[in-house]
C-alpha positions as CSV (number, residue, x, y, z in Angstrom):
1,M,233.6,76.6,63.2
2,L,234.9,74.6,60.2
3,Q,236.7,71.5,61.2
4,N,237.9,68.5,59.0
5,N,236.2,69.8,55.9
6,S,232.8,70.0,57.6
7,V,230.6,72.6,59.0
8,T,229.4,72.4,62.6
9,E,227.2,75.5,62.6
10,F,225.7,77.9,60.1
11,I,225.0,81.7,60.2
12,L,221.6,82.7,59.0
13,L,221.7,86.1,57.1
14,G,218.0,86.6,57.7
15,L,215.7,88.8,55.6
16,T,217.9,91.9,55.9
17,Q,221.3,93.1,57.2
18,D,219.9,96.6,58.2
19,P,219.8,96.8,62.0
20,E,216.7,99.0,62.0
21,M,214.9,96.8,59.5
22,Q,215.8,93.7,61.6
23,K,213.7,95.2,64.4
24,V,210.8,95.7,62.0
25,V,211.2,92.1,60.8
26,S,211.1,90.8,64.4
27,A,208.0,92.9,65.3
28,V,206.2,91.8,62.1
29,F,207.0,88.1,62.7
30,F,205.9,88.4,66.3
31,I,202.6,90.0,65.4
32,F,201.9,87.3,62.7
33,Y,203.0,84.5,65.0
34,V,200.7,85.6,67.8
35,G,197.9,85.9,65.3
36,I,198.6,82.4,64.0
37,M,198.6,81.0,67.5
38,V,195.5,82.8,68.7
39,G,193.5,82.3,65.5
40,N,194.3,78.6,65.0
41,S,193.9,77.8,68.7
42,L,190.5,79.4,68.7
43,I,189.4,77.3,65.7
44,I,190.8,74.1,67.5
45,V,189.0,74.9,70.7
46,T,185.7,75.8,68.9
47,I,185.7,72.6,66.8
48,K,186.4,70.5,69.8
49,S,183.8,72.2,72.0
50,S,181.0,72.5,69.5
51,R,178.5,69.7,68.8
52,T,177.4,71.4,65.6
53,L,180.9,71.2,64.0
54,G,181.2,67.4,63.9
55,S,181.2,66.9,60.2
56,P,184.3,65.7,58.3
57,M,185.0,69.2,56.9
58,Y,185.6,70.5,60.4
59,F,187.5,67.4,61.4
60,F,190.0,68.2,58.6
61,L,189.9,71.9,59.5
62,F,190.9,71.0,63.0
63,Y,194.0,69.3,61.7
64,L,194.8,72.2,59.3
65,S,194.8,74.6,62.2
66,L,197.0,72.2,64.3
67,V,199.5,71.8,61.4
68,D,199.5,75.6,60.9
69,I,200.6,76.1,64.5
70,C,203.3,73.5,64.3
71,F,204.5,74.7,60.8
72,S,204.9,78.3,61.9
73,T,206.4,77.3,65.3
74,S,209.2,75.3,63.6
75,M,210.5,78.6,62.2
76,A,208.9,81.8,63.5
77,P,210.2,82.0,67.1
78,R,213.7,81.6,65.9
79,V,213.3,84.3,63.3
80,I,211.9,86.7,66.0
81,V,214.9,86.1,68.2
82,D,217.5,86.0,65.4
83,A,216.3,89.4,64.0
84,L,217.4,91.0,67.3
85,S,220.7,89.1,67.6
86,T,224.1,90.2,66.3
87,K,224.9,86.7,65.0
88,K,222.2,84.4,63.9
89,I,224.0,81.1,64.6
90,I,222.3,77.7,64.2
91,S,224.0,74.4,64.8
92,Y,224.2,71.8,62.1
93,N,221.9,69.5,64.0
94,E,219.4,72.2,64.7
95,C,219.5,73.1,61.0
96,M,218.8,69.6,59.9
97,T,216.0,69.3,62.4
98,Q,214.4,72.5,61.0
99,V,214.6,71.1,57.5
100,F,212.8,68.0,58.6
101,A,210.1,69.9,60.6
102,L,209.4,72.4,57.8
103,H,208.9,69.7,55.2
104,F,207.0,67.4,57.6
105,F,204.4,70.0,58.5
106,G,204.5,71.7,55.1
107,S,203.7,68.4,53.3
108,M,201.1,67.6,56.0
109,E,199.3,70.8,55.2
110,I,199.3,69.8,51.5
111,F,197.7,66.4,52.3
112,V,195.1,68.1,54.5
113,F,194.2,70.4,51.7
114,I,193.7,67.3,49.5
115,L,191.5,65.6,52.1
116,M,189.4,68.7,52.4
117,A,188.9,68.7,48.7
118,I,187.9,65.0,48.7
119,D,185.4,65.8,51.5
120,R,183.9,68.6,49.5
121,Y,183.7,66.5,46.3
122,A,182.0,63.7,48.2
123,A,179.5,66.1,49.9
124,I,178.6,67.9,46.7
125,C,178.9,65.3,44.0
126,Q,178.0,62.2,45.9
127,P,175.5,63.5,48.6
128,L,173.6,60.2,49.0
129,H,176.7,58.2,49.6
130,Y,178.5,60.9,51.6
131,P,177.9,59.5,55.1
132,T,179.5,56.2,54.0
133,I,182.3,57.6,51.9
134,M,183.4,60.1,54.6
135,S,182.5,58.1,57.7
136,Q,184.5,58.8,61.0
137,Q,186.5,55.7,60.5
138,V,187.5,56.6,56.9
139,C,188.4,60.2,58.0
140,I,190.7,58.8,60.8
141,I,192.4,56.4,58.3
142,L,192.9,59.2,55.8
143,I,194.4,61.6,58.3
144,G,196.7,58.7,59.5
145,L,197.8,58.1,55.9
146,A,198.5,61.9,55.6
147,W,200.8,61.7,58.7
148,V,202.6,58.7,57.2
149,G,203.0,60.4,53.8
150,S,204.4,63.5,55.4
151,F,206.9,61.5,57.4
152,I,208.1,59.7,54.2
153,H,208.4,63.0,52.3
154,S,210.4,64.8,55.1
155,L,212.5,61.7,55.6
156,A,213.5,61.8,52.0
157,Q,214.4,65.5,52.3
158,I,216.5,65.1,55.4
159,M,218.3,62.1,53.8
160,L,219.2,64.4,50.9
161,A,220.3,67.2,53.3
162,L,222.5,64.9,55.4
163,R,224.3,63.8,52.2
164,L,225.4,67.4,51.4
165,P,229.1,68.0,52.2
166,F,229.9,71.5,53.5
167,C,233.5,72.6,53.4
168,G,233.5,76.3,52.6
169,S,231.2,79.2,53.6
170,N,228.6,78.6,56.3
171,L,226.5,81.7,55.6
172,I,222.9,80.7,54.7
173,D,221.3,83.5,52.7
174,H,217.9,82.9,54.3
175,Y,216.0,83.2,57.6
176,C,215.7,79.5,58.0
177,C,217.3,76.2,56.9
178,D,215.8,74.8,53.8
179,M,217.1,72.7,50.9
180,Q,217.6,75.4,48.3
181,P,219.9,77.7,50.3
182,L,221.8,74.6,51.7
183,L,222.4,73.4,48.1
184,K,224.2,76.6,47.4
185,L,226.8,75.9,50.2
186,A,227.4,72.3,49.2
187,C,230.9,71.3,48.1
188,M,229.7,69.1,45.2
189,D,227.9,69.2,41.9
190,I,224.4,70.0,43.0
191,H,222.5,69.4,39.7
192,V,221.5,65.8,40.4
193,M,220.7,66.7,44.0
194,N,218.6,69.6,42.9
195,L,216.7,67.3,40.5
196,L,215.9,65.0,43.4
197,V,214.6,68.0,45.4
198,V,212.5,69.1,42.4
199,F,211.1,65.5,41.9
200,N,210.3,65.4,45.7
201,S,209.1,68.7,46.9
202,G,208.4,70.3,43.5
203,A,206.5,67.3,42.2
204,L,204.5,67.1,45.5
205,C,203.5,70.7,45.3
206,T,202.7,70.8,41.5
207,I,200.8,67.5,41.3
208,S,198.8,68.2,44.4
209,F,197.9,71.7,43.1
210,I,196.8,70.2,39.8
211,I,194.7,67.5,41.6
212,L,193.1,70.2,43.8
213,M,192.3,72.5,40.9
214,I,190.8,69.6,38.8
215,S,188.7,68.5,41.8
216,Y,187.3,72.0,42.3
217,I,186.5,72.4,38.6
218,V,184.5,69.1,38.8
219,I,182.8,70.3,41.9
220,L,181.8,73.7,40.3
221,H,180.6,71.9,37.2
222,S,178.4,69.6,39.3
223,L,176.8,72.6,41.1
224,R,174.6,73.2,38.0
225,N,172.1,70.6,39.3
226,H,171.8,72.1,42.8
227,S,169.4,74.6,44.0
228,A,170.3,78.3,44.2
229,E,170.7,78.1,48.0
230,G,172.8,74.9,47.7
231,R,175.0,76.5,45.0
232,K,175.6,79.6,47.2
233,K,176.6,77.6,50.2
234,A,178.9,75.2,48.2
235,L,180.5,78.1,46.3
236,S,181.2,79.9,49.6
237,T,182.9,76.8,51.0
238,C,184.9,76.0,47.9
239,T,185.9,79.6,47.3
240,S,187.5,79.7,50.8
241,H,189.4,76.5,50.0
242,V,190.6,77.7,46.6
243,I,191.9,81.0,48.0
244,V,193.9,79.2,50.6
245,V,195.2,76.6,48.1
246,V,196.4,79.3,45.7
247,L,198.1,81.4,48.4
248,F,199.9,78.3,49.7
249,F,200.9,76.5,46.5
250,G,201.8,79.5,44.4
251,P,205.0,80.3,46.4
252,C,205.8,76.6,46.9
253,I,205.7,75.8,43.2
254,F,207.8,78.9,42.4
255,L,210.5,78.0,44.9
256,Y,210.7,74.2,44.4
257,T,210.2,73.6,40.7
258,R,213.1,75.5,39.1
259,P,216.9,75.2,38.5
260,P,219.3,75.8,41.5
261,T,219.2,79.6,41.3
262,T,218.5,82.1,44.0
263,L,216.4,85.2,43.3
264,P,216.2,88.3,45.5
265,T,212.5,87.7,46.0
266,D,212.9,84.1,47.3
267,K,213.0,85.0,50.9
268,M,209.9,87.3,50.8
269,I,208.0,84.7,48.9
270,A,209.0,82.1,51.5
271,V,207.7,84.4,54.2
272,F,204.3,84.5,52.5
273,Y,203.7,80.7,52.7
274,T,205.5,80.1,56.0
275,I,203.7,82.6,58.1
276,G,201.3,84.4,55.7
277,T,199.1,81.4,54.9
278,P,198.9,80.1,58.4
279,F,197.9,83.6,59.5
280,L,195.2,83.9,56.8
281,N,193.7,80.5,57.2
282,P,191.7,81.2,60.4
283,L,190.5,84.5,58.9
284,I,189.4,83.0,55.6
285,Y,187.7,80.0,57.2
286,T,185.9,82.0,60.0
287,L,185.0,85.1,58.1
288,R,183.5,83.1,55.2
289,N,181.9,80.3,57.3
290,A,178.7,81.1,59.2
291,E,178.7,77.8,61.1
292,V,182.1,78.5,62.6
293,K,181.3,82.0,63.5
294,N,178.0,81.0,65.2
295,A,179.8,78.2,67.1
296,M,182.4,80.7,68.3
297,K,179.7,83.1,69.5
298,K,178.0,80.3,71.4
299,L,181.3,79.2,72.9
300,W,182.2,82.7,74.1
301,H,178.6,83.3,75.3
302,V,178.7,80.1,77.4
303,R,182.2,81.0,78.8
304,I,181.1,84.6,79.7
305,T,177.9,83.4,81.3
306,S,179.6,80.7,83.4
307,E,182.2,83.3,84.5
308,S,179.6,85.8,85.5
309,K,177.8,83.2,87.6
310,R,180.8,82.6,89.8
């Protein structure tokens, strides 16, 4: 297991060491993961199939659902299986791959949130210029830049992870591989490395959250000049976005912007943003969005009608 002062595999301790609770963890993650797959897949299919959901807002919502599926898939299936296993072993290469995937799709989610806020700002504050500002070409360029930005962020994270020397314990006190639990195992002074993680992940989360909150404050301030019906519709859309943003960024900021200490609540907080937010996103965006609900109803009505005619 430990050869030449290096670790070739890690053992994930998971959320709990209680065998009975491990079964509960596996069942809960399975239920949430199925919900994530079904809910987000339904949104993707609805947006792609509906002609009424062709605006930039739904273009970005499509990518948010896609990223949610990828983000949860990079972690949840392994947790479901590991919770029922005696030893939760993950190889060094698999661990590094998971670090890259979690940060790649996690940062992509952040960038999509920002793009959705830009879209709402343009639609509400610059309605006359909105078709030009958020044209299809501009949206494609923006989402492309988001993918590039996510790759750069996750590449920086994996480069830091690959520089960590492991020569002692290989027990990761977590249910997945991430920088904070890996830093605890490193055979080196981790203060500089932790600062780099904070400046990378912590700064990304904090600055993005501040930008998003400022943008929504500006949007809400500009609603004074809109009609009552326009204010109601804009508030409904913005409220959905703000709820999702707070649920996602709160745990991220808590975990990535502090000194290299581990708290008992860390793993449960990580659960909330790794599977909780991807699970809630479809519910928040469909239950609070009449256009999406109507498009889903039409889609299923067409499917059922076509099936009954066969």
